[in-house]
VOPAGU-2260 file (C-alpha; in pm, 1 decimal, decimal comma):
REM VOPAGU-2260
SITE   aa  ch    i         X         Y         Z
SITE  MET   A    0   -8914,7    2549,6   -2769,4
SITE  LYS   A    1   -8545,3    2505,3   -2689,4
SITE  LYS   A    2   -8349,9    2334,6   -2966,0
SITE  LYS   A    3   -8014,5    2171,0   -3025,3
SITE  ILE   A    4   -7879,1    2374,1   -3316,7
SITE  VAL   A    5   -7579,4    2350,2   -3547,2
SITE  LEU   A    6   -7511,8    2702,0   -3673,1
SITE  ALA   A    7   -7303,4    2712,5   -3991,4
SITE  LEU   A    8   -7148,1    3056,0   -4039,0
SITE  GLY   A    9   -7084,0    3180,8   -4391,4
SITE  GLY   A   10   -6787,4    3388,7   -4499,1
SITE  ASN   A   11   -6974,2    3717,2   -4450,6
SITE  ALA   A   12   -6993,0    3639,9   -4078,3
SITE  LEU   A   13   -6612,5    3626,0   -4052,7
SITE  GLY   A   14   -6475,5    3907,9   -4268,2
SITE  CYS   A   15   -6194,5    3882,4   -4523,8
SITE  ASP   A   16   -5882,1    3974,7   -4325,8
SITE  LEU   A   17   -5775,0    4001,4   -3961,9
SITE  ALA   A   18   -5918,2    4351,1   -3903,5
SITE  GLY   A   19   -6235,7    4265,9   -4095,6
SITE  GLN   A   20   -6272,0    3939,3   -3906,6
SITE  MET   A   21   -6254,3    4105,3   -3566,7
SITE  GLN   A   22   -6513,1    4363,2   -3673,7
SITE  ALA   A   23   -6750,4    4110,1   -3834,7
SITE  LEU   A   24   -6732,8    3880,5   -3532,5
SITE  GLN   A   25   -6872,9    4149,8   -3304,1
SITE  GLN   A   26   -7213,2    4122,7   -3476,0
SITE  THR   A   27   -7181,7    3747,5   -3525,4
SITE  ALA   A   28   -7115,5    3693,1   -3153,8
SITE  GLN   A   29   -7419,9    3901,5   -3056,8
SITE  THR   A   30   -7646,1    3686,6   -3274,8
SITE  ILE   A   31   -7507,1    3361,1   -3131,4
SITE  ALA   A   32   -7520,3    3489,1   -2771,5
SITE  GLU   A   33   -7885,3    3583,3   -2818,6
SITE  LEU   A   34   -7968,6    3225,3   -2922,7
SITE  VAL   A   35   -7778,3    3084,5   -2623,0
SITE  ALA   A   36   -7958,4    3329,3   -2391,6
SITE  GLN   A   37   -8290,5    3193,4   -2519,2
SITE  GLY   A   38   -8188,3    2849,4   -2394,8
SITE  HIS   A   39   -8087,1    2690,9   -2725,8
SITE  GLN   A   40   -7786,9    2458,8   -2726,1
SITE  VAL   A   41   -7564,7    2591,8   -3004,1
SITE  VAL   A   42   -7274,4    2427,6   -3184,8
SITE  ILE   A   43   -7093,8    2657,3   -3429,1
SITE  THR   A   44   -6926,5    2564,4   -3756,0
SITE  HIS   A   45   -6770,5    2805,6   -4002,5
SITE  GLY   A   46   -6608,8    2850,1   -4341,5
SITE  ASN   A   47   -6250,0    2963,9   -4393,1
SITE  GLY   A   48   -6217,6    3069,2   -4758,4
SITE  PRO   A   49   -6042,0    3407,2   -4721,0
SITE  GLN   A   50   -5842,9    3293,1   -4417,3
SITE  VAL   A   51   -5707,1    2970,0   -4564,1
SITE  GLY   A   52   -5633,2    3161,2   -4884,9
SITE  MET   A   53   -5428,2    3413,9   -4688,0
SITE  ILE   A   54   -5234,8    3136,4   -4509,1
SITE  THR   A   55   -5165,5    2957,7   -4838,7
SITE  LEU   A   56   -5045,8    3278,0   -5009,2
SITE  ALA   A   57   -4816,3    3362,1   -4716,5
SITE  PHE   A   58   -4637,0    3026,9   -4730,1
SITE  GLU   A   59   -4622,4    3029,8   -5110,7
SITE  ALA   A   60   -4456,7    3372,5   -5091,4
SITE  ALA   A   61   -4211,5    3245,6   -4828,0
SITE  ALA   A   62   -4123,7    2949,5   -5050,5
SITE  ARG   A   63   -4008,8    3196,2   -5318,4
SITE  THR   A   64   -3766,3    3376,7   -5085,3
SITE  GLU   A   65   -3404,6    3282,8   -5016,4
SITE  ALA   A   66   -3527,2    3093,6   -4710,7
SITE  HIS   A   67   -3717,5    2851,8   -4940,3
SITE  THR   A   68   -3969,3    2782,2   -4665,0
SITE  PRO   A   69   -4162,1    2471,2   -4772,1
SITE  MET   A   70   -4525,0    2518,3   -4877,0
SITE  LEU   A   71   -4775,4    2363,7   -4639,8
SITE  PRO   A   72   -5017,5    2081,9   -4720,8
SITE  MET   A   73   -5381,2    2188,3   -4743,8
SITE  SER   A   74   -5467,0    1985,6   -4432,5
SITE  VAL   A   75   -5217,2    2190,9   -4228,6
SITE  CYS   A   76   -5347,0    2520,3   -4374,5
SITE  VAL   A   77   -5700,7    2425,9   -4267,2
SITE  ALA   A   78   -5573,9    2337,4   -3916,8
SITE  LEU   A   79   -5403,8    2676,7   -3889,7
SITE  SER   A   80   -5722,0    2854,1   -4000,3
SITE  GLN   A   81   -5929,9    2666,0   -3740,9
SITE  GLY   A   82   -5706,6    2791,7   -3461,3
SITE  TYR   A   83   -5684,5    3144,7   -3594,2
SITE  ILE   A   84   -6060,5    3186,6   -3649,6
SITE  GLY   A   85   -6157,5    2991,0   -3338,3
SITE  TYR   A   86   -5934,9    3207,3   -3117,6
SITE  ASP   A   87   -6112,0    3526,8   -3225,8
SITE  LEU   A   88   -6460,7    3373,4   -3233,2
SITE  GLN   A   89   -6447,8    3207,3   -2892,0
SITE  ASN   A   90   -6314,0    3520,1   -2722,1
SITE  THR   A   91   -6567,5    3750,7   -2888,2
SITE  LEU   A   92   -6852,1    3511,1   -2806,4
SITE  ARG   A   93   -6732,9    3468,8   -2447,0
SITE  GLU   A   94   -6750,9    3847,5   -2399,9
SITE  ALA   A   95   -7099,3    3864,8   -2557,2
SITE  LEU   A   96   -7221,5    3592,5   -2320,7
SITE  LEU   A   97   -7066,5    3757,0   -2013,2
SITE  ALA   A   98   -7237,8    4084,1   -2111,3
SITE  ARG   A   99   -7564,0    3889,5   -2070,6
SITE  ASN   A  100   -7450,0    3750,5   -1733,6
SITE  LEU   A  101   -7396,4    3408,2   -1888,7
SITE  ASP   A  102   -7073,3    3250,2   -1763,7
SITE  ILE   A  103   -7070,3    2970,9   -2021,4
SITE  PRO   A  104   -6738,6    2828,3   -2146,6
SITE  VAL   A  105   -6670,9    2847,6   -2521,3
SITE  ALA   A  106   -6422,7    2602,6   -2674,5
SITE  THR   A  107   -6277,8    2551,7   -3020,8
SITE  VAL   A  108   -6210,1    2190,9   -3121,4
SITE  ILE   A  109   -5944,4    2131,6   -3386,0
SITE  THR   A  110   -6156,4    1896,9   -3594,9
SITE  GLN   A  111   -6057,2    1629,5   -3845,2
SITE  VAL   A  112   -6315,4    1510,3   -4095,2
SITE  GLU   A  113   -6272,0    1173,9   -4259,5
SITE  VAL   A  114   -6319,1    1143,7   -4634,1
SITE  ALA   A  115   -6306,6     828,3   -4845,6
SITE  ALA   A  116   -5972,0     766,5   -5015,0
SITE  GLY   A  117   -6168,5     636,2   -5312,8
SITE  ASP   A  118   -6391,4     945,0   -5343,1
SITE  ALA   A  119   -6425,8    1028,9   -5712,4
SITE  ALA   A  120   -6332,7    1391,9   -5637,7
SITE  PHE   A  121   -5967,8    1287,7   -5587,8
SITE  SER   A  122   -5942,5    1178,7   -5951,1
SITE  GLN   A  123   -6056,8    1523,2   -6069,0
SITE  PRO   A  124   -5926,7    1792,8   -5832,3
SITE  ASP   A  125   -6080,9    2120,6   -5945,0
SITE  LYS   A  126   -6074,2    2370,3   -5654,5
SITE  PRO   A  127   -5802,0    2631,0   -5722,4
SITE  ILE   A  128   -5611,6    2761,8   -5420,9
SITE  GLY   A  129   -5331,0    3007,4   -5367,0
SITE  SER   A  130   -5135,6    3220,3   -5613,0
SITE  PHE   A  131   -5030,7    3188,7   -5976,9
SITE  PHE   A  132   -4707,5    3017,1   -6083,1
SITE  SER   A  133   -4507,0    3014,0   -6404,9
SITE  GLU   A  134   -4492,9    2694,2   -6608,6
SITE  ALA   A  135   -4141,5    2619,9   -6481,2
SITE  GLU   A  136   -4248,2    2672,1   -6119,2
SITE  ALA   A  137   -4556,7    2457,1   -6177,7
SITE  GLN   A  138   -4347,9    2170,9   -6320,1
SITE  ALA   A  139   -4122,8    2182,5   -6012,5
SITE  LEU   A  140   -4428,0    2166,0   -5784,6
SITE  ILE   A  141   -4575,4    1876,8   -5983,7
SITE  ARG   A  142   -4250,2    1686,0   -5919,9
SITE  GLN   A  143   -4308,7    1752,4   -5547,8
SITE  GLY   A  144   -4651,6    1587,3   -5570,9
SITE  TYR   A  145   -4880,2    1890,3   -5617,3
SITE  THR   A  146   -5155,1    1899,1   -5879,5
SITE  MET   A  147   -5130,1    2212,1   -6094,0
SITE  LYS   A  148   -5366,5    2344,4   -6360,5
SITE  GLU   A  149   -5335,8    2626,4   -6610,5
SITE  ASP   A  150   -5587,8    2899,6   -6525,9
SITE  ALA   A  151   -5727,2    3099,4   -6820,2
SITE  GLY   A  152   -5388,9    3214,3   -6947,1
SITE  ARG   A  153   -5296,4    3374,3   -6615,0
SITE  GLY   A  154   -5052,0    3105,9   -6506,8
SITE  TYR   A  155   -5072,4    2782,6   -6309,0
SITE  ARG   A  156   -5244,2    2729,2   -5971,3
SITE  ARG   A  157   -5260,0    2444,5   -5723,4
SITE  VAL   A  158   -5588,6    2256,3   -5736,9
SITE  VAL   A  159   -5731,7    2027,2   -5472,0
SITE  ALA   A  160   -6023,3    1787,0   -5449,8
SITE  SER   A  161   -6353,2    1851,1   -5270,2
SITE  PRO   A  162   -6461,1    1508,5   -5136,4
SITE  LYS   A  163   -6773,6    1444,7   -4928,8
SITE  PRO   A  164   -6737,4    1399,4   -4550,7
SITE  VAL   A  165   -6801,8    1050,2   -4412,5
SITE  ASP   A  166   -6716,2    1092,0   -4041,3
SITE  ILE   A  167   -6635,0    1360,8   -3786,5
SITE  ILE   A  168   -6333,6    1226,5   -3597,3
SITE  GLU   A  169   -6381,0    1443,9   -3286,4
SITE  LYS   A  170   -6759,9    1397,7   -3262,5
SITE  GLU   A  171   -6737,9    1234,8   -2916,7
SITE  THR   A  172   -6532,9    1530,7   -2791,5
SITE  VAL   A  173   -6800,3    1767,6   -2923,8
SITE  LYS   A  174   -7073,0    1561,7   -2752,6
SITE  ALA   A  175   -6882,8    1561,4   -2420,8
SITE  LEU   A  176   -6838,5    1939,0   -2426,5
SITE  MET   A  177   -7206,3    1983,4   -2511,8
SITE  ALA   A  178   -7306,4    1754,0   -2224,9
SITE  ALA   A  179   -7096,5    1975,3   -1995,8
SITE  GLY   A  180   -7298,5    2277,8   -2108,3
SITE  GLN   A  181   -7027,2    2439,3   -2319,5
SITE  VAL   A  182   -7063,2    2621,0   -2650,7
SITE  VAL   A  183   -6851,6    2439,9   -2909,5
SITE  ILE   A  184   -6685,3    2571,6   -3226,2
SITE  THR   A  185   -6599,6    2282,2   -3455,4
SITE  CYS   A  186   -6554,0    2167,4   -3818,6
SITE  GLY   A  187   -6385,8    2495,9   -3911,1
SITE  GLY   A  188   -6344,7    2528,3   -4286,7
SITE  GLY   A  189   -6528,2    2198,1   -4333,3
SITE  GLY   A  190   -6276,4    2019,4   -4112,4
SITE  ILE   A  191   -5918,2    1902,9   -4164,9
SITE  PRO   A  192   -5947,8    1643,8   -4445,0
SITE  VAL   A  193   -5806,2    1304,1   -4349,7
SITE  VAL   A  194   -5825,9     947,3   -4477,6
SITE  ARG   A  195   -5813,8     648,1   -4247,7
SITE  GLU   A  196   -5519,2     408,8   -4289,1
SITE  GLY   A  197   -5558,8     146,7   -4018,4
SITE  GLN   A  198   -5520,7     341,2   -3693,4
SITE  HIS   A  199   -5350,5     633,5   -3868,7
SITE  LEU   A  200   -5531,7     943,6   -3998,1
SITE  ARG   A  201   -5344,4    1092,4   -4293,1
SITE  GLY   A  202   -5406,6    1451,8   -4398,7
SITE  VAL   A  203   -5493,0    1490,4   -4766,7
SITE  SER   A  204   -5488,2    1772,2   -5018,8
SITE  ALA   A  205   -5856,7    1861,0   -5020,6
SITE  VAL   A  206   -6119,2    2112,8   -4917,8
SITE  ILE   A  207   -6440,8    1983,7   -4760,2
SITE  ASP   A  208   -6754,5    2190,5   -4812,7
SITE  LYS   A  209   -6839,6    2333,6   -4469,5
SITE  ASP   A  210   -7216,1    2301,3   -4523,1
SITE  TRP   A  211   -7182,3    1929,1   -4598,4
SITE  ALA   A  212   -6953,9    1886,0   -4296,4
SITE  SER   A  213   -7207,2    2076,8   -4083,1
SITE  ALA   A  214   -7493,1    1853,6   -4199,8
SITE  THR   A  215   -7286,4    1541,9   -4121,6
SITE  LEU   A  216   -7200,2    1673,9   -3775,2
SITE  ALA   A  217   -7560,7    1779,1   -3706,6
SITE  ALA   A  218   -7687,0    1426,5   -3778,8
SITE  MET   A  219   -7412,4    1267,2   -3566,3
SITE  ILE   A  220   -7481,0    1481,0   -3257,2
SITE  ASP   A  221   -7859,4    1440,6   -3304,6
SITE  ALA   A  222   -7931,0    1810,9   -3357,9
SITE  ASP   A  223   -8289,3    1929,6   -3402,6
SITE  MET   A  224   -8198,6    2199,5   -3652,3
SITE  LEU   A  225   -7920,8    2288,4   -3894,0
SITE  ILE   A  226   -7902,4    2660,2   -3968,1
SITE  ILE   A  227   -7695,7    2757,7   -4271,2
SITE  LEU   A  228   -7624,3    3129,4   -4262,0
SITE  THR   A  229   -7554,4    3302,0   -4590,2
SITE  ALA   A  230   -7574,0    3641,8   -4759,6
SITE  VAL   A  231   -7946,1    3623,6   -4846,1
SITE  GLU   A  232   -8257,4    3600,5   -4631,8
SITE  LYS   A  233   -8429,4    3324,1   -4830,8
SITE  VAL   A  234   -8361,3    3068,3   -5101,0
SITE  ALA   A  235   -8499,3    3177,7   -5437,4
SITE  LEU   A  236   -8598,7    3025,0   -5768,2
SITE  HIS   A  237   -8486,7    3225,4   -6076,5
SITE  PHE   A  238   -8248,5    3419,5   -5850,0
SITE  GLY   A  239   -8181,1    3776,4   -5962,2
SITE  LYS   A  240   -8431,9    3763,6   -6248,6
SITE  ALA   A  241   -8760,7    3945,5   -6299,7
SITE  ASN   A  242   -8955,0    3629,8   -6207,9
SITE  GLN   A  243   -8754,6    3561,7   -5889,6
SITE  GLN   A  244   -8958,3    3362,7   -5636,5
SITE  LEU   A  245   -8857,4    3358,5   -5268,8
SITE  LEU   A  246   -8926,1    3032,7   -5084,8
SITE  ASP   A  247   -9057,2    3027,2   -4725,5
SITE  THR   A  248   -9065,0    2649,3   -4696,3
SITE  LEU   A  249   -8935,5    2357,1   -4898,1
SITE  SER   A  250   -9015,3    1989,4   -4870,4
SITE  VAL   A  251   -8728,0    1749,7   -4926,3
SITE  ARG   A  252   -8905,6    1622,9   -5238,6
SITE  ASP   A  253   -8951,6    1970,9   -5389,2
SITE  ALA   A  254   -8594,6    2069,9   -5302,9
SITE  GLU   A  255   -8460,6    1760,7   -5480,2
SITE  ARG   A  256   -8674,2    1843,4   -5785,0
SITE  PHE   A  257   -8548,2    2203,1   -5795,8
SITE  ILE   A  258   -8189,3    2076,7   -5764,1
SITE  ALA   A  259   -8243,5    1838,4   -6057,2
SITE  GLU   A  260   -8390,7    2123,0   -6262,7
SITE  GLY   A  261   -8074,6    2329,0   -6206,4
SITE  HIS   A  262   -8227,4    2617,2   -6010,4
SITE  PHE   A  263   -7932,3    2666,4   -5772,8
SITE  ALA   A  264   -7582,7    2789,0   -5862,1
SITE  ALA   A  265   -7309,3    2529,2   -5812,6
SITE  GLY   A  266   -7067,1    2764,3   -5638,7
SITE  SER   A  267   -7311,4    2924,0   -5397,6
SITE  MET   A  268   -7663,2    2804,7   -5311,5
SITE  LEU   A  269   -7650,1    2448,5   -5448,2
SITE  PRO   A  270   -7426,4    2290,7   -5178,7
SITE  LYS   A  271   -7627,1    2469,6   -4907,8
SITE  VAL   A  272   -7959,4    2329,3   -5031,6
SITE  GLU   A  273   -7807,1    1983,5   -5087,1
SITE  ALA   A  274   -7662,5    1978,6   -4733,9
SITE  ALA   A  275   -7990,1    2105,6   -4585,1
SITE  VAL   A  276   -8182,2    1832,0   -4768,2
SITE  ALA   A  277   -7937,8    1562,8   -4649,3
SITE  PHE   A  278   -7989,6    1666,5   -4286,6
SITE  ALA   A  279   -8369,1    1705,7   -4311,2
SITE  ARG   A  280   -8392,3    1362,1   -4474,3
SITE  SER   A  281   -8171,8    1192,7   -4211,6
SITE  ARG   A  282   -8451,2    1157,8   -3954,1
SITE  PRO   A  283   -8817,9    1264,0   -3927,3
SITE  GLY   A  284   -8858,4    1591,1   -3739,0
SITE  ARG   A  285   -8519,1    1733,3   -3830,7
SITE  GLN   A  286   -8529,0    2073,1   -3999,1
SITE  ALA   A  287   -8280,8    2287,8   -4186,3
SITE  LEU   A  288   -8303,2    2664,8   -4214,5
SITE  ILE   A  289   -8124,1    2880,3   -4470,5
SITE  THR   A  290   -8117,7    3252,9   -4396,1
SITE  GLU   A  291   -7885,5    3545,1   -4326,3
SITE  LEU   A  292   -7700,9    3598,7   -4000,3
SITE  ARG   A  293   -7909,4    3881,8   -3855,7
SITE  GLN   A  294   -8229,8    3684,4   -3921,0
SITE  ALA   A  295   -8127,0    3366,8   -3735,2
SITE  LYS   A  296   -8350,3    3432,7   -3431,7
SITE  ALA   A  297   -8650,6    3528,5   -3647,6
SITE  GLY   A  298   -8588,3    3222,7   -3865,3
SITE  ILE   A  299   -8599,1    2985,1   -3567,1
SITE  GLU   A  300   -8928,6    3149,0   -3470,0
SITE  GLY   A  301   -9064,2    3075,6   -3819,5
SITE  LYS   A  302   -9081,5    3440,9   -3923,7
SITE  THR   A  303   -8833,7    3435,4   -4212,3
SITE  GLY   A  304   -8574,6    3227,9   -4395,6
SITE  THR   A  305   -8633,7    2909,4   -4596,3
SITE  LEU   A  306   -8725,9    2607,1   -4382,0
SITE  ILE   A  307   -8650,2    2265,0   -4531,8
SITE  SER   A  308   -8812,6    1956,5   -4380,4
SITE  GLN   A  309   -8970,5    1623,8   -4470,5
């Protein structure tokens, strides 16, 4: 059965630098093109960890030169990464589709994601970004409005908040492109974080989890399935231990129980399972699949991966 799918690409699908990204995207594009060729309507989201890190480091290095180039706000770094990744991804995917005689337009949407100004995450920014600074450099940056934290004796780093998404600003644009039969790349890096101030959208110093942003988008465009692609084929209990148990299916209730029992690591599988549960719970019949990139087609067919549903 043909489905409307939001496909959330993990970092391993994008590589870690420009050369690695172009190489990784060759395989990624083949997987996506195969799903499109089967008749599925696919919307693509992606992370940006290595890429936004590279952009941040480059401007931090420039700020230390005689030019004193100003460092960029996190919202601008995310916007840059969306364009840079989207450019490579849409071109690689376009070629993979044309190789299958599918002349389907692929478009990247620079996407803003609204977060709540009162989100508790802003009072405790804890996501380190960029390079290390001396105490004197850190104090100067604090005076400029940055939040800096000492990092295990290695120096000071910028830290930003990780608030939850509440709205996808360009969702109607995504819907219009989908209605026109185009493949859309959106919510890159979790989206450009903005808060609403009347009619103005103000960029904020934050990083939005791309799986949460993908789940929010999937609900808003009425997707049938959210597929979160990661480095493992299935979700596991007791991961990496002798009693590891791979999960083929998960009910929302069981997933919530396993989350409460602390089975999933905070920095890796936990946000993926939480986002999958949020989408599956949003409406009866919606399903979320967690699997690795090369297994996406088999996962949709019910042959592998972990399927989360009500």
